[in-house]
PDBQT receptor file of N, H, CA, C and O in Angstrom, charges set to zero:
ATOM      1  N   MET A   1      98.630  99.863 106.896  1.00  0.00    +0.000 N 
ATOM      2  CA  MET A   1      99.221  99.929 108.337  1.00  0.00    +0.000 C 
ATOM      3  C   MET A   1     100.238  98.871 108.736  1.00  0.00    +0.000 C 
ATOM      4  O   MET A   1     100.220  97.641 108.717  1.00  0.00    +0.000 OA
ATOM      5  N   ILE A   2     100.996  99.645 109.047  1.00  0.00    +0.000 N 
ATOM      6  H   ILE A   2     101.010 100.645 109.063  1.00  0.00    +0.000 HD
ATOM      7  CA  ILE A   2     102.542  98.459 108.769  1.00  0.00    +0.000 C 
ATOM      8  C   ILE A   2     102.422  97.827 110.896  1.00  0.00    +0.000 C 
ATOM      9  O   ILE A   2     101.605  98.331 111.667  1.00  0.00    +0.000 OA
ATOM     10  N   ILE A   3     103.123  97.060 111.188  1.00  0.00    +0.000 N 
ATOM     11  H   ILE A   3     103.787  96.651 110.562  1.00  0.00    +0.000 HD
ATOM     12  CA  ILE A   3     102.016  95.967 112.150  1.00  0.00    +0.000 C 
ATOM     13  C   ILE A   3     103.650  95.438 112.469  1.00  0.00    +0.000 C 
ATOM     14  O   ILE A   3     104.169  94.624 111.706  1.00  0.00    +0.000 OA
ATOM     15  N   VAL A   4     104.406  95.987 113.679  1.00  0.00    +0.000 N 
ATOM     16  H   VAL A   4     103.984  96.649 114.299  1.00  0.00    +0.000 HD
ATOM     17  CA  VAL A   4     105.262  95.750 114.213  1.00  0.00    +0.000 C 
ATOM     18  C   VAL A   4     105.453  94.565 115.016  1.00  0.00    +0.000 C 
ATOM     19  O   VAL A   4     105.575  94.896 116.196  1.00  0.00    +0.000 OA
ATOM     20  N   PRO A   5     105.547  92.964 114.800  1.00  0.00    +0.000 N 
ATOM     21  CA  PRO A   5     105.174  92.372 116.101  1.00  0.00    +0.000 C 
ATOM     22  C   PRO A   5     106.296  92.556 117.328  1.00  0.00    +0.000 C 
ATOM     23  O   PRO A   5     107.460  92.821 117.027  1.00  0.00    +0.000 OA
ATOM     24  N   LEU A   6     105.937  92.419 118.575  1.00  0.00    +0.000 N 
ATOM     25  H   LEU A   6     104.992  92.203 118.819  1.00  0.00    +0.000 HD
ATOM     26  CA  LEU A   6     106.985  92.803 119.304  1.00  0.00    +0.000 C 
ATOM     27  C   LEU A   6     107.315  91.340 119.667  1.00  0.00    +0.000 C 
ATOM     28  O   LEU A   6     106.698  90.510 119.000  1.00  0.00    +0.000 OA
ATOM     29  N   LYS A   7     108.553  90.648 121.015  1.00  0.00    +0.000 N 
ATOM     30  H   LYS A   7     109.054  91.323 121.557  1.00  0.00    +0.000 HD
ATOM     31  CA  LYS A   7     108.304  89.547 121.209  1.00  0.00    +0.000 C 
ATOM     32  C   LYS A   7     108.405  90.043 122.873  1.00  0.00    +0.000 C 
ATOM     33  O   LYS A   7     108.660  91.236 123.036  1.00  0.00    +0.000 OA
ATOM     34  N   GLU A   8     108.287  89.497 123.666  1.00  0.00    +0.000 N 
ATOM     35  H   GLU A   8     108.080  88.528 123.534  1.00  0.00    +0.000 HD
ATOM     36  CA  GLU A   8     108.402  89.493 125.394  1.00  0.00    +0.000 C 
ATOM     37  C   GLU A   8     109.428  89.781 125.671  1.00  0.00    +0.000 C 
ATOM     38  O   GLU A   8     110.288  88.900 125.661  1.00  0.00    +0.000 OA
ATOM     39  N   GLY A   9     109.817  91.280 126.075  1.00  0.00    +0.000 N 
ATOM     40  H   GLY A   9     109.119  91.995 126.083  1.00  0.00    +0.000 HD
ATOM     41  CA  GLY A   9     110.621  92.134 126.798  1.00  0.00    +0.000 C 
ATOM     42  C   GLY A   9     111.428  92.604 125.887  1.00  0.00    +0.000 C 
ATOM     43  O   GLY A   9     112.573  92.871 126.250  1.00  0.00    +0.000 OA
ATOM     44  N   GLU A  10     111.057  92.820 124.514  1.00  0.00    +0.000 N 
ATOM     45  H   GLU A  10     110.127  92.603 124.219  1.00  0.00    +0.000 HD
ATOM     46  CA  GLU A  10     112.015  93.344 123.310  1.00  0.00    +0.000 C 
ATOM     47  C   GLU A  10     111.886  94.709 123.762  1.00  0.00    +0.000 C 
ATOM     48  O   GLU A  10     110.988  95.208 124.439  1.00  0.00    +0.000 OA
ATOM     49  N   ASN A  11     113.259  95.398 123.123  1.00  0.00    +0.000 N 
ATOM     50  H   ASN A  11     113.989  94.992 122.573  1.00  0.00    +0.000 HD
ATOM     51  CA  ASN A  11     113.469  96.813 123.917  1.00  0.00    +0.000 C 
ATOM     52  C   ASN A  11     112.513  97.737 122.740  1.00  0.00    +0.000 C 
ATOM     53  O   ASN A  11     112.038  97.392 121.658  1.00  0.00    +0.000 OA
ATOM     54  N   ILE A  12     112.484  98.769 123.324  1.00  0.00    +0.000 N 
ATOM     55  H   ILE A  12     112.870  99.049 124.203  1.00  0.00    +0.000 HD
ATOM     56  CA  ILE A  12     111.555  99.585 122.210  1.00  0.00    +0.000 C 
ATOM     57  C   ILE A  12     112.423 100.247 121.000  1.00  0.00    +0.000 C 
ATOM     58  O   ILE A  12     111.912 100.270 119.880  1.00  0.00    +0.000 OA
ATOM     59  N   GLU A  13     113.339 100.626 121.143  1.00  0.00    +0.000 N 
ATOM     60  H   GLU A  13     113.754 100.607 122.053  1.00  0.00    +0.000 HD
ATOM     61  CA  GLU A  13     114.049 101.482 120.188  1.00  0.00    +0.000 C 
ATOM     62  C   GLU A  13     115.002  99.892 119.153  1.00  0.00    +0.000 C 
ATOM     63  O   GLU A  13     116.041 100.150 118.544  1.00  0.00    +0.000 OA
ATOM     64  N   ARG A  14     114.616  98.912 119.150  1.00  0.00    +0.000 N 
ATOM     65  H   ARG A  14     113.772  98.703 119.645  1.00  0.00    +0.000 HD
ATOM     66  CA  ARG A  14     114.810  98.100 118.553  1.00  0.00    +0.000 C 
ATOM     67  C   ARG A  14     113.078  97.882 117.828  1.00  0.00    +0.000 C 
ATOM     68  O   ARG A  14     113.022  97.657 116.619  1.00  0.00    +0.000 OA
ATOM     69  N   ALA A  15     112.273  97.932 118.321  1.00  0.00    +0.000 N 
ATOM     70  H   ALA A  15     112.318  98.114 119.303  1.00  0.00    +0.000 HD
ATOM     71  CA  ALA A  15     110.563  98.055 117.870  1.00  0.00    +0.000 C 
ATOM     72  C   ALA A  15     110.880  99.253 116.811  1.00  0.00    +0.000 C 
ATOM     73  O   ALA A  15     110.706  99.103 115.602  1.00  0.00    +0.000 OA
ATOM     74  N   LEU A  16     111.464 100.706 117.513  1.00  0.00    +0.000 N 
ATOM     75  H   LEU A  16     111.606 100.829 118.495  1.00  0.00    +0.000 HD
ATOM     76  CA  LEU A  16     111.289 101.776 116.503  1.00  0.00    +0.000 C 
ATOM     77  C   LEU A  16     112.334 101.598 115.352  1.00  0.00    +0.000 C 
ATOM     78  O   LEU A  16     112.247 102.204 114.284  1.00  0.00    +0.000 OA
ATOM     79  N   LYS A  17     113.395 100.656 115.681  1.00  0.00    +0.000 N 
ATOM     80  H   LYS A  17     113.466 100.164 116.549  1.00  0.00    +0.000 HD
ATOM     81  CA  LYS A  17     114.649 100.938 114.163  1.00  0.00    +0.000 C 
ATOM     82  C   LYS A  17     113.518  99.344 113.061  1.00  0.00    +0.000 C 
ATOM     83  O   LYS A  17     113.184  99.185 111.887  1.00  0.00    +0.000 OA
ATOM     84  N   LYS A  18     113.419  98.894 113.808  1.00  0.00    +0.000 N 
ATOM     85  H   LYS A  18     113.690  99.023 114.762  1.00  0.00    +0.000 HD
ATOM     86  CA  LYS A  18     112.257  97.706 112.771  1.00  0.00    +0.000 C 
ATOM     87  C   LYS A  18     111.037  98.478 111.634  1.00  0.00    +0.000 C 
ATOM     88  O   LYS A  18     110.806  98.270 110.443  1.00  0.00    +0.000 OA
ATOM     89  N   PHE A  19     110.312  99.621 112.832  1.00  0.00    +0.000 N 
ATOM     90  H   PHE A  19     110.499  99.790 113.800  1.00  0.00    +0.000 HD
ATOM     91  CA  PHE A  19     109.517 100.054 112.302  1.00  0.00    +0.000 C 
ATOM     92  C   PHE A  19     110.201 101.039 110.937  1.00  0.00    +0.000 C 
ATOM     93  O   PHE A  19     110.069 100.690 109.764  1.00  0.00    +0.000 OA
ATOM     94  N   LYS A  20     110.716 101.926 111.239  1.00  0.00    +0.000 N 
ATOM     95  H   LYS A  20     110.823 102.209 112.192  1.00  0.00    +0.000 HD
ATOM     96  CA  LYS A  20     111.076 102.799 110.321  1.00  0.00    +0.000 C 
ATOM     97  C   LYS A  20     111.962 101.965 109.240  1.00  0.00    +0.000 C 
ATOM     98  O   LYS A  20     112.199 102.504 108.159  1.00  0.00    +0.000 OA
ATOM     99  N   ARG A  21     112.475 100.600 109.524  1.00  0.00    +0.000 N 
ATOM    100  H   ARG A  21     112.283 100.162 110.402  1.00  0.00    +0.000 HD
ATOM    101  CA  ARG A  21     112.904 100.041 108.188  1.00  0.00    +0.000 C 
ATOM    102  C   ARG A  21     112.122  99.536 107.422  1.00  0.00    +0.000 C 
ATOM    103  O   ARG A  21     112.581  99.122 106.358  1.00  0.00    +0.000 OA
ATOM    104  N   LYS A  22     110.593  99.386 107.707  1.00  0.00    +0.000 N 
ATOM    105  H   LYS A  22     110.221  99.723 108.572  1.00  0.00    +0.000 HD
ATOM    106  CA  LYS A  22     109.618  98.832 107.337  1.00  0.00    +0.000 C 
ATOM    107  C   LYS A  22     109.175 100.353 106.643  1.00  0.00    +0.000 C 
ATOM    108  O   LYS A  22     108.995 100.423 105.427  1.00  0.00    +0.000 OA
ATOM    109  N   PHE A  23     109.064 101.198 107.264  1.00  0.00    +0.000 N 
ATOM    110  H   PHE A  23     109.210 101.142 108.251  1.00  0.00    +0.000 HD
ATOM    111  CA  PHE A  23     108.323 102.380 106.673  1.00  0.00    +0.000 C 
ATOM    112  C   PHE A  23     109.220 103.025 105.449  1.00  0.00    +0.000 C 
ATOM    113  O   PHE A  23     108.729 103.428 104.395  1.00  0.00    +0.000 OA
ATOM    114  N   GLU A  24     110.717 103.051 105.799  1.00  0.00    +0.000 N 
ATOM    115  H   GLU A  24     111.116 102.723 106.656  1.00  0.00    +0.000 HD
ATOM    116  CA  GLU A  24     111.365 103.378 104.508  1.00  0.00    +0.000 C 
ATOM    117  C   GLU A  24     111.067 102.635 102.828  1.00  0.00    +0.000 C 
ATOM    118  O   GLU A  24     110.868 103.062 101.691  1.00  0.00    +0.000 OA
ATOM    119  N   LYS A  25     111.190 101.211 103.552  1.00  0.00    +0.000 N 
ATOM    120  H   LYS A  25     111.352 100.864 104.476  1.00  0.00    +0.000 HD
ATOM    121  CA  LYS A  25     111.036  99.965 102.621  1.00  0.00    +0.000 C 
ATOM    122  C   LYS A  25     109.363 100.428 101.588  1.00  0.00    +0.000 C 
ATOM    123  O   LYS A  25     109.262 100.050 100.421  1.00  0.00    +0.000 OA
ATOM    124  N   THR A  26     108.291 101.208 102.241  1.00  0.00    +0.000 N 
ATOM    125  H   THR A  26     108.373 101.515 103.189  1.00  0.00    +0.000 HD
ATOM    126  CA  THR A  26     107.095 101.517 101.685  1.00  0.00    +0.000 C 
ATOM    127  C   THR A  26     107.271 102.871 100.734  1.00  0.00    +0.000 C 
ATOM    128  O   THR A  26     106.309 103.325 100.115  1.00  0.00    +0.000 OA
ATOM    129  N   GLY A  27     108.167 103.278 100.697  1.00  0.00    +0.000 N 
ATOM    130  H   GLY A  27     108.949 102.910 101.200  1.00  0.00    +0.000 HD
ATOM    131  CA  GLY A  27     108.663 104.604  99.778  1.00  0.00    +0.000 C 
ATOM    132  C   GLY A  27     107.393 105.612  99.989  1.00  0.00    +0.000 C 
ATOM    133  O   GLY A  27     106.860 106.231  99.068  1.00  0.00    +0.000 OA
ATOM    134  N   ILE A  28     107.076 105.659 101.104  1.00  0.00    +0.000 N 
ATOM    135  H   ILE A  28     107.509 105.157 101.852  1.00  0.00    +0.000 HD
ATOM    136  CA  ILE A  28     105.610 106.743 101.316  1.00  0.00    +0.000 C 
ATOM    137  C   ILE A  28     106.442 108.543 101.064  1.00  0.00    +0.000 C 
ATOM    138  O   ILE A  28     106.063 109.656 100.699  1.00  0.00    +0.000 OA
ATOM    139  N   VAL A  29     107.693 107.916 101.511  1.00  0.00    +0.000 N 
ATOM    140  H   VAL A  29     108.002 107.012 101.807  1.00  0.00    +0.000 HD
ATOM    141  CA  VAL A  29     108.347 109.419 102.065  1.00  0.00    +0.000 C 
ATOM    142  C   VAL A  29     109.227 110.028 100.534  1.00  0.00    +0.000 C 
ATOM    143  O   VAL A  29     109.201 111.192 100.134  1.00  0.00    +0.000 OA
ATOM    144  N   LYS A  30     109.942 108.901  99.904  1.00  0.00    +0.000 N 
ATOM    145  H   LYS A  30     109.963 107.955 100.229  1.00  0.00    +0.000 HD
ATOM    146  CA  LYS A  30     110.450 109.540  98.643  1.00  0.00    +0.000 C 
ATOM    147  C   LYS A  30     109.298 110.121  97.589  1.00  0.00    +0.000 C 
ATOM    148  O   LYS A  30     109.398 111.142  96.909  1.00  0.00    +0.000 OA
ATOM    149  N   GLU A  31     107.779 108.863  97.656  1.00  0.00    +0.000 N 
ATOM    150  H   GLU A  31     107.697 108.034  98.209  1.00  0.00    +0.000 HD
ATOM    151  CA  GLU A  31     106.676 109.385  96.812  1.00  0.00    +0.000 C 
ATOM    152  C   GLU A  31     106.109 111.214  97.172  1.00  0.00    +0.000 C 
ATOM    153  O   GLU A  31     105.749 112.117  96.416  1.00  0.00    +0.000 OA
ATOM    154  N   LEU A  32     106.214 111.158  98.170  1.00  0.00    +0.000 N 
ATOM    155  H   LEU A  32     106.507 110.425  98.784  1.00  0.00    +0.000 HD
ATOM    156  CA  LEU A  32     105.949 112.503  99.226  1.00  0.00    +0.000 C 
ATOM    157  C   LEU A  32     106.677 113.908  98.785  1.00  0.00    +0.000 C 
ATOM    158  O   LEU A  32     106.248 115.062  98.746  1.00  0.00    +0.000 OA
ATOM    159  N   ARG A  33     107.981 113.323  98.464  1.00  0.00    +0.000 N 
ATOM    160  H   ARG A  33     108.329 112.386  98.495  1.00  0.00    +0.000 HD
ATOM    161  CA  ARG A  33     108.823 114.354  98.079  1.00  0.00    +0.000 C 
ATOM    162  C   ARG A  33     108.770 114.533  96.620  1.00  0.00    +0.000 C 
ATOM    163  O   ARG A  33     108.870 115.667  96.151  1.00  0.00    +0.000 OA
ATOM    164  N   ASP A  34     108.615 113.458  95.833  1.00  0.00    +0.000 N 
ATOM    165  H   ASP A  34     108.534 112.537  96.213  1.00  0.00    +0.000 HD
ATOM    166  CA  ASP A  34     108.711 113.699  94.576  1.00  0.00    +0.000 C 
ATOM    167  C   ASP A  34     106.762 114.676  94.235  1.00  0.00    +0.000 C 
ATOM    168  O   ASP A  34     106.740 115.297  93.172  1.00  0.00    +0.000 OA
ATOM    169  N   ARG A  35     106.193 114.698  94.591  1.00  0.00    +0.000 N 
ATOM    170  H   ARG A  35     106.211 114.193  95.454  1.00  0.00    +0.000 HD
ATOM    171  CA  ARG A  35     105.217 114.853  94.655  1.00  0.00    +0.000 C 
ATOM    172  C   ARG A  35     105.334 116.543  94.781  1.00  0.00    +0.000 C 
ATOM    173  O   ARG A  35     104.660 117.068  93.895  1.00  0.00    +0.000 OA
ATOM    174  N   GLN A  36     105.935 117.408  95.551  1.00  0.00    +0.000 N 
ATOM    175  H   GLN A  36     106.482 116.981  96.271  1.00  0.00    +0.000 HD
ATOM    176  CA  GLN A  36     105.560 118.379  96.261  1.00  0.00    +0.000 C 
ATOM    177  C   GLN A  36     105.548 119.102  94.711  1.00  0.00    +0.000 C 
ATOM    178  O   GLN A  36     104.662 119.833  94.268  1.00  0.00    +0.000 OA
ATOM    179  N   ALA A  37     106.716 118.705  94.072  1.00  0.00    +0.000 N 
ATOM    180  H   ALA A  37     107.436 118.112  94.432  1.00  0.00    +0.000 HD
ATOM    181  CA  ALA A  37     107.344 119.805  92.801  1.00  0.00    +0.000 C 
ATOM    182  C   ALA A  37     107.237 118.837  91.358  1.00  0.00    +0.000 C 
ATOM    183  O   ALA A  37     107.770 117.753  91.123  1.00  0.00    +0.000 OA
ATOM    184  N   PHE A  38     106.555 119.472  90.710  1.00  0.00    +0.000 N 
ATOM    185  H   PHE A  38     106.122 120.353  90.901  1.00  0.00    +0.000 HD
ATOM    186  CA  PHE A  38     106.450 118.855  89.310  1.00  0.00    +0.000 C 
ATOM    187  C   PHE A  38     107.443 118.708  88.550  1.00  0.00    +0.000 C 
ATOM    188  O   PHE A  38     107.896 119.797  88.198  1.00  0.00    +0.000 OA
ATOM    189  N   THR A  39     107.968 117.858  88.152  1.00  0.00    +0.000 N 
ATOM    190  H   THR A  39     107.600 116.973  88.437  1.00  0.00    +0.000 HD
ATOM    191  CA  THR A  39     109.259 117.844  86.996  1.00  0.00    +0.000 C 
ATOM    192  C   THR A  39     108.355 117.256  85.377  1.00  0.00    +0.000 C 
ATOM    193  O   THR A  39     107.315 116.608  85.258  1.00  0.00    +0.000 OA
ATOM    194  N   LYS A  40     109.294 117.821  84.333  1.00  0.00    +0.000 N 
ATOM    195  H   LYS A  40     110.139 118.347  84.429  1.00  0.00    +0.000 HD
ATOM    196  CA  LYS A  40     108.641 117.610  83.439  1.00  0.00    +0.000 C 
ATOM    197  C   LYS A  40     109.183 116.429  82.807  1.00  0.00    +0.000 C 
ATOM    198  O   LYS A  40     110.398 116.318  82.972  1.00  0.00    +0.000 OA
ATOM    199  N   PRO A  41     108.537 115.352  82.009  1.00  0.00    +0.000 N 
ATOM    200  CA  PRO A  41     108.858 114.146  81.955  1.00  0.00    +0.000 C 
ATOM    201  C   PRO A  41     110.360 114.263  80.835  1.00  0.00    +0.000 C 
ATOM    202  O   PRO A  41     111.020 113.229  80.730  1.00  0.00    +0.000 OA
ATOM    203  N   SER A  42     110.811 115.462  80.084  1.00  0.00    +0.000 N 
ATOM    204  H   SER A  42     110.276 116.302  80.169  1.00  0.00    +0.000 HD
ATOM    205  CA  SER A  42     111.859 115.754  79.562  1.00  0.00    +0.000 C 
ATOM    206  C   SER A  42     112.802 115.484  80.555  1.00  0.00    +0.000 C 
ATOM    207  O   SER A  42     113.573 114.538  80.391  1.00  0.00    +0.000 OA
ATOM    208  N   VAL A  43     112.857 116.156  81.538  1.00  0.00    +0.000 N 
ATOM    209  H   VAL A  43     112.231 116.925  81.671  1.00  0.00    +0.000 HD
ATOM    210  CA  VAL A  43     113.438 116.263  82.293  1.00  0.00    +0.000 C 
ATOM    211  C   VAL A  43     113.956 114.988  83.459  1.00  0.00    +0.000 C 
ATOM    212  O   VAL A  43     115.068 114.671  83.881  1.00  0.00    +0.000 OA
ATOM    213  N   ARG A  44     112.578 114.468  83.720  1.00  0.00    +0.000 N 
ATOM    214  H   ARG A  44     111.675 114.726  83.377  1.00  0.00    +0.000 HD
ATOM    215  CA  ARG A  44     112.937 112.865  84.316  1.00  0.00    +0.000 C 
ATOM    216  C   ARG A  44     113.831 112.111  83.600  1.00  0.00    +0.000 C 
ATOM    217  O   ARG A  44     114.717 111.459  84.152  1.00  0.00    +0.000 OA
ATOM    218  N   ASN A  45     113.630 112.158  82.146  1.00  0.00    +0.000 N 
ATOM    219  H   ASN A  45     112.909 112.688  81.698  1.00  0.00    +0.000 HD
ATOM    220  CA  ASN A  45     114.619 111.415  81.126  1.00  0.00    +0.000 C 
ATOM    221  C   ASN A  45     115.600 111.277  80.953  1.00  0.00    +0.000 C 
ATOM    222  O   ASN A  45     116.311 110.297  80.729  1.00  0.00    +0.000 OA
ATOM    223  N   ARG A  46     115.785 112.607  81.072  1.00  0.00    +0.000 N 
ATOM    224  H   ARG A  46     115.207 113.403  81.254  1.00  0.00    +0.000 HD
ATOM    225  CA  ARG A  46     117.617 113.495  81.276  1.00  0.00    +0.000 C 
ATOM    226  C   ARG A  46     118.157 112.385  82.674  1.00  0.00    +0.000 C 
ATOM    227  O   ARG A  46     118.922 111.436  82.844  1.00  0.00    +0.000 OA
ATOM    228  N   ALA A  47     117.547 112.921  83.177  1.00  0.00    +0.000 N 
ATOM    229  H   ALA A  47     116.925 113.692  83.039  1.00  0.00    +0.000 HD
ATOM    230  CA  ALA A  47     117.765 112.167  84.699  1.00  0.00    +0.000 C 
ATOM    231  C   ALA A  47     118.539 110.640  84.542  1.00  0.00    +0.000 C 
ATOM    232  O   ALA A  47     119.677 110.171  84.568  1.00  0.00    +0.000 OA
ATOM    233  N   GLN A  48     117.378 110.279  84.394  1.00  0.00    +0.000 N 
ATOM    234  H   GLN A  48     116.453 110.661  84.373  1.00  0.00    +0.000 HD
ATOM    235  CA  GLN A  48     117.154 108.656  84.308  1.00  0.00    +0.000 C 
ATOM    236  C   GLN A  48     118.606 107.787  83.185  1.00  0.00    +0.000 C 
ATOM    237  O   GLN A  48     119.329 106.801  83.329  1.00  0.00    +0.000 OA
ATOM    238  N   ARG A  49     118.456 108.649  82.321  1.00  0.00    +0.000 N 
ATOM    239  H   ARG A  49     117.869 109.450  82.204  1.00  0.00    +0.000 HD
ATOM    240  CA  ARG A  49     119.792 108.765  81.251  1.00  0.00    +0.000 C 
ATOM    241  C   ARG A  49     121.337 108.788  82.203  1.00  0.00    +0.000 C 
ATOM    242  O   ARG A  49     122.082 107.846  82.471  1.00  0.00    +0.000 OA
ATOM    243  N   ILE A  50     121.463 110.443  82.613  1.00  0.00    +0.000 N 
ATOM    244  H   ILE A  50     120.857 111.208  82.395  1.00  0.00    +0.000 HD
ATOM    245  CA  ILE A  50     122.309 110.022  83.500  1.00  0.00    +0.000 C 
ATOM    246  C   ILE A  50     122.786 109.108  84.137  1.00  0.00    +0.000 C 
ATOM    247  O   ILE A  50     123.859 108.517  84.014  1.00  0.00    +0.000 OA
ATOM    248  N   LYS A  51     121.510 108.930  85.217  1.00  0.00    +0.000 N 
ATOM    249  H   LYS A  51     120.639 109.410  85.316  1.00  0.00    +0.000 HD
ATOM    250  CA  LYS A  51     121.947 107.720  86.314  1.00  0.00    +0.000 C 
ATOM    251  C   LYS A  51     122.593 106.486  85.306  1.00  0.00    +0.000 C 
ATOM    252  O   LYS A  51     123.614 105.862  85.592  1.00  0.00    +0.000 OA
ATOM    253  N   ALA A  52     121.945 106.315  84.322  1.00  0.00    +0.000 N 
ATOM    254  H   ALA A  52     121.115 106.822  84.089  1.00  0.00    +0.000 HD
ATOM    255  CA  ALA A  52     122.428 105.025  83.916  1.00  0.00    +0.000 C 
ATOM    256  C   ALA A  52     123.960 105.266  83.247  1.00  0.00    +0.000 C 
ATOM    257  O   ALA A  52     124.623 104.416  83.842  1.00  0.00    +0.000 OA
ATOM    258  N   VAL A  53     124.600 105.756  82.606  1.00  0.00    +0.000 N 
ATOM    259  H   VAL A  53     124.062 106.446  82.122  1.00  0.00    +0.000 HD
ATOM    260  CA  VAL A  53     125.177 105.794  82.141  1.00  0.00    +0.000 C 
ATOM    261  C   VAL A  53     126.367 106.001  82.903  1.00  0.00    +0.000 C 
ATOM    262  O   VAL A  53     127.488 105.707  82.488  1.00  0.00    +0.000 OA
ATOM    263  N   TYR A  54     126.011 106.747  84.542  1.00  0.00    +0.000 N 
ATOM    264  H   TYR A  54     125.100 106.986  84.879  1.00  0.00    +0.000 HD
ATOM    265  CA  TYR A  54     127.230 106.829  85.953  1.00  0.00    +0.000 C 
ATOM    266  C   TYR A  54     126.858 105.441  86.092  1.00  0.00    +0.000 C 
ATOM    267  O   TYR A  54     127.826 104.863  86.588  1.00  0.00    +0.000 OA
ATOM    268  N   LYS A  55     126.056 104.760  85.919  1.00  0.00    +0.000 N 
ATOM    269  H   LYS A  55     125.270 105.229  85.517  1.00  0.00    +0.000 HD
ATOM    270  CA  LYS A  55     126.107 103.371  86.955  1.00  0.00    +0.000 C 
ATOM    271  C   LYS A  55     126.720 102.504  86.227  1.00  0.00    +0.000 C 
ATOM    272  O   LYS A  55     127.643 101.894  86.767  1.00  0.00    +0.000 OA
ATOM    273  N   GLN A  56     126.294 102.120  84.410  1.00  0.00    +0.000 N 
ATOM    274  H   GLN A  56     125.544 102.616  83.971  1.00  0.00    +0.000 HD
ATOM    275  CA  GLN A  56     127.152 101.849  83.694  1.00  0.00    +0.000 C 
ATOM    276  C   GLN A  56     129.237 101.965  83.846  1.00  0.00    +0.000 C 
ATOM    277  O   GLN A  56     130.104 101.122  83.618  1.00  0.00    +0.000 OA
ATOM    278  N   SER A  57     129.308 103.319  84.291  1.00  0.00    +0.000 N 
ATOM    279  H   SER A  57     128.604 104.004  84.476  1.00  0.00    +0.000 HD
ATOM    280  CA  SER A  57     130.660 103.528  84.209  1.00  0.00    +0.000 C 
ATOM    281  C   SER A  57     131.625 102.835  85.171  1.00  0.00    +0.000 C 
ATOM    282  O   SER A  57     132.727 102.306  85.028  1.00  0.00    +0.000 OA
ATOM    283  N   LEU A  58     130.673 103.066  86.368  1.00  0.00    +0.000 N 
ATOM    284  H   LEU A  58     129.777 103.495  86.485  1.00  0.00    +0.000 HD
ATOM    285  CA  LEU A  58     131.068 102.073  87.744  1.00  0.00    +0.000 C 
ATOM    286  C   LEU A  58     131.127 101.066  87.541  1.00  0.00    +0.000 C 
ATOM    287  O   LEU A  58     132.155 100.510  87.929  1.00  0.00    +0.000 OA
ATOM    288  N   GLN A  59     130.176 100.300  86.888  1.00  0.00    +0.000 N 
ATOM    289  H   GLN A  59     129.341 100.751  86.573  1.00  0.00    +0.000 HD
ATOM    290  CA  GLN A  59     130.166  98.696  86.479  1.00  0.00    +0.000 C 
ATOM    291  C   GLN A  59     131.567  98.091  85.361  1.00  0.00    +0.000 C 
ATOM    292  O   GLN A  59     132.089  96.988  85.195  1.00  0.00    +0.000 OA
ATOM    293  N   GLN A  60     131.756  99.278  84.849  1.00  0.00    +0.000 N 
ATOM    294  H   GLN A  60     131.332 100.174  84.983  1.00  0.00    +0.000 HD
ATOM    295  CA  GLN A  60     132.961  99.075  83.421  1.00  0.00    +0.000 C 
ATOM    296  C   GLN A  60     134.436  99.419  84.656  1.00  0.00    +0.000 C 
ATOM    297  O   GLN A  60     135.480  98.778  84.530  1.00  0.00    +0.000 OA
ATOM    298  N   ALA A  61     134.290 100.358  85.636  1.00  0.00    +0.000 N 
ATOM    299  H   ALA A  61     133.442 100.878  85.738  1.00  0.00    +0.000 HD
ATOM    300  CA  ALA A  61     135.488 100.461  86.121  1.00  0.00    +0.000 C 
ATOM    301  C   ALA A  61     135.584  99.053  87.125  1.00  0.00    +0.000 C 
ATOM    302  O   ALA A  61     136.706  98.546  87.127  1.00  0.00    +0.000 OA
ATOM    303  N   GLU A  62     134.787  98.525  87.777  1.00  0.00    +0.000 N 
ATOM    304  H   GLU A  62     133.876  98.937  87.775  1.00  0.00    +0.000 HD
ATOM    305  CA  GLU A  62     134.799  97.431  88.526  1.00  0.00    +0.000 C 
ATOM    306  C   GLU A  62     135.644  96.474  87.809  1.00  0.00    +0.000 C 
ATOM    307  O   GLU A  62     136.755  96.108  88.192  1.00  0.00    +0.000 OA
ATOM    308  N   GLU A  63     134.829  95.954  86.356  1.00  0.00    +0.000 N 
ATOM    309  H   GLU A  63     133.926  96.251  86.044  1.00  0.00    +0.000 HD
ATOM    310  CA  GLU A  63     135.991  94.750  85.859  1.00  0.00    +0.000 C 
ATOM    311  C   GLU A  63     137.084  95.097  85.270  1.00  0.00    +0.000 C 
ATOM    312  O   GLU A  63     137.897  94.240  84.923  1.00  0.00    +0.000 OA
TER     313      GLU A  63
């Protein structure tokens, strides 16, 4: 359970923003989306390799 401590007189919008940030960090929504459809391990590995190549190209371009 996510608990957002509120200070005296704190704005409700600010509390909602804190709650949303904490909820996003838990990764629940991402996990739910991943579980909606099954992806084969070979497809998942291929996507990871493509992502790694992309990140590496960005780092090399930065240097």
